[in-house]
C-alpha positions in Angstrom: 47.1 11.6 -15.5 45.6 8.5 -13.8 42.1 7.9 -12.4 43.4 8.8 -8.9 44.2 12.3 -10.1 40.6 13.3 -11.0 37.3 13.4 -9.1 34.4 11.3 -10.6 31.2 13.3 -10.7 28.7 11.1 -12.5 28.5 8.3 -15.1 26.3 9.5 -18.0 25.7 6.6 -20.4 27.4 3.6 -22.0 27.4 1.8 -25.3 28.2 -1.8 -26.0 30.9 -3.0 -28.4 29.7 -4.9 -31.5 31.6 -7.1 -33.9 30.4 -6.7 -37.5 31.1 -7.6 -41.1 30.0 -6.4 -44.5 27.0 -8.3 -45.8 29.2 -10.1 -48.4 31.2 -11.8 -45.7 31.1 -15.6 -45.4 30.9 -15.1 -41.6 27.2 -15.3 -40.8 27.0 -15.7 -37.0 29.0 -15.2 -33.8 29.7 -18.9 -33.8 31.2 -18.7 -37.2 33.6 -16.0 -35.9 34.5 -18.1 -32.9 35.3 -21.2 -35.0 37.4 -19.2 -37.4 39.4 -17.6 -34.7 39.9 -21.0 -33.0 41.3 -22.5 -36.1 43.4 -19.7 -37.3 43.6 -16.4 -35.4 45.6 -14.7 -38.1 43.1 -15.5 -40.9 41.0 -12.4 -40.2 41.8 -8.7 -40.1 39.8 -6.4 -37.8 39.5 -2.6 -37.9 39.3 -0.5 -34.7 38.9 3.2 -34.4 41.0 5.6 -32.3 43.6 3.5 -30.6 45.2 0.2 -29.8 44.3 -1.0 -26.3 40.9 0.7 -26.3 37.6 -1.0 -25.7 37.1 -2.0 -29.4 40.5 -3.6 -29.5 40.1 -5.3 -26.2 36.7 -6.7 -27.2 38.1 -8.5 -30.2 41.0 -9.8 -28.2 38.7 -11.2 -25.5 36.6 -13.0 -28.1 39.7 -14.5 -29.7 41.1 -15.6 -26.3 37.7 -17.1 -25.3 37.7 -19.0 -28.6 41.1 -20.6 -27.8 42.8 -18.6 -30.4 46.3 -16.9 -30.2 45.8 -13.3 -29.3 49.4 -12.5 -30.4 48.5 -13.5 -34.0 45.5 -11.2 -34.4 45.6 -8.8 -37.3 44.4 -5.5 -36.0 44.3 -2.3 -38.0 44.0 0.9 -36.0 42.3 3.9 -37.7 41.8 7.5 -36.7 38.2 6.9 -35.9 35.1 4.8 -36.3 34.2 6.4 -39.7 37.5 5.4 -41.3 37.2 1.9 -39.7 33.7 1.5 -41.1 34.7 2.6 -44.6 37.6 0.2 -44.7 35.3 -2.7 -43.6 32.7 -1.8 -46.2 35.4 -1.6 -48.9 36.7 -5.0 -48.1 40.1 -3.8 -47.0 39.6 -5.5 -43.6 37.3 -8.5 -42.7 35.7 -7.1 -39.5 35.0 -4.0 -37.5 35.0 -3.8 -33.7 33.2 -0.7 -32.7 30.5 0.9 -30.6 27.3 -0.8 -31.6 25.5 2.5 -32.4 28.2 3.2 -35.0 27.1 0.3 -37.2 23.3 0.5 -36.7 23.0 2.8 -39.8 24.9 0.3 -41.9 22.8 -2.5 -40.5 19.6 -0.6 -41.4 20.9 0.0 -44.9 21.7 -3.6 -45.4 25.4 -2.9 -45.8 26.6 -4.7 -42.6 25.8 -7.7 -40.5 26.4 -7.7 -36.8 27.8 -11.0 -35.5 27.5 -10.2 -31.8 27.2 -7.4 -29.3 29.2 -7.7 -26.1 26.5 -6.9 -23.6 24.4 -8.6 -21.0 21.3 -8.3 -23.1 20.2 -7.3 -26.5 20.1 -3.6 -27.4 16.7 -1.9 -27.2 17.6 0.1 -30.3 18.4 -3.0 -32.3 16.9 -6.1 -30.6 17.7 -8.3 -33.6 21.4 -8.1 -32.8 22.5 -11.2 -30.8 24.8 -11.1 -27.8 28.1 -12.8 -27.5 26.5 -14.9 -24.7 24.1 -16.4 -27.3 27.1 -17.6 -29.2 28.2 -19.4 -26.0 30.7 -16.8 -24.8 29.2 -14.5 -22.1 31.2 -11.3 -21.9 30.6 -7.6 -21.6 32.6 -4.7 -23.0 31.1 -1.2 -23.1 32.4 2.2 -23.8 31.1 4.4 -21.0 31.1 8.2 -20.6 31.1 10.3 -17.5 31.9 13.6 -15.9 35.0 14.4 -13.8 36.4 17.4 -12.0 39.9 18.2 -10.8 41.3 16.5 -7.8 40.4 18.4 -4.6 37.1 19.8 -5.9 35.0 20.9 -2.9 32.1 18.5 -1.9 29.4 21.2 -2.4 30.6 21.7 -6.0 30.6 18.0 -6.7 27.1 17.7 -5.3 25.9 20.6 -7.5 27.4 19.3 -10.7 26.1 15.7 -10.0 22.6 17.1 -9.4 22.8 18.9 -12.8 23.9 15.7 -14.6 21.0 13.7 -13.0 18.5 16.4 -13.9 19.7 16.4 -17.5 19.3 12.6 -17.9 15.9 12.8 -16.4 14.7 15.0 -19.3 12.5 12.8 -21.4 13.7 14.3 -24.7 17.3 13.8 -23.8 16.7 10.2 -22.7 14.8 9.3 -25.9 17.6 10.7 -28.0 20.3 8.8 -26.2 18.2 5.6 -26.3 17.5 6.0 -30.0 21.3 6.1 -30.5 21.6 2.8 -28.7 23.0 4.2 -25.4 22.4 2.4 -22.1 21.4 4.9 -19.3 22.4 4.5 -15.7 20.1 4.7 -12.7 20.1 7.7 -10.4 21.9 5.5 -7.8 24.6 4.5 -10.3 25.2 8.2 -11.1 26.0 9.1 -7.4 29.6 10.3 -7.1 30.5 7.5 -4.6 29.0 4.8 -6.9 30.8 6.2 -9.9 34.1 6.4 -8.0 33.8 2.7 -7.0 32.8 1.7 -10.6 35.8 3.7 -12.0 38.2 2.0 -9.8 36.8 -1.5 -10.5 37.0 -0.8 -14.3 40.6 0.4 -14.0 41.7 -2.8 -12.2 39.6 -5.1 -14.4 41.0 -3.8 -17.7 44.5 -3.5 -16.4 44.5 -7.3 -15.8 42.9 -8.0 -19.1 45.4 -5.9 -21.1 48.3 -7.6 -19.4 46.9 -11.1 -19.9 46.1 -10.4 -23.6 49.5 -8.8 -24.2 47.8 -5.7 -25.6 49.8 -2.5 -25.7 48.0 0.8 -25.2 48.7 3.6 -27.6 
């Protein structure tokens, strides 16, 4: 099933990808990571959850490519989920973890991990101490976004009703606070409109298709 086979209803929220290490790592900053990847792309192993070719995998490949490293030499270990990827990183079985930023915030608060960079336009409100990739000299944005879709051919009145329900849910102050506390970025009402979400969906599809081909990343 492709994006053209479903009907976008509303984007709900997004979460930026962060590159992190356990506190014992010799990598202290995003610049350290960039320099290491530039010198020897195969010298570090990175854990990603869920699948190859997903946002977490792409984010690390983009950083390596921007650093002038060889994307084909990257050592990527794919786990079943973020929990396993985090455990492997904490245990020293891999050097880094590329994951949704909110997944590592608890480890950061406990002093078990250090975030080298978050791939977003600005620092996260939930963890403003985390630097962006742009601050390391490499402006790039990779986010994991979530939305609602309906089957192709859904009547316009049903689309409008479901979209209104999604907007009302995100306007609830308790819901908004909970999502923001988890490090989620919330869209504006205009961005949640079906037409806006449809355009965004298409742009994202074309954007990542080009990036995946250029980085020689195979989706699993």
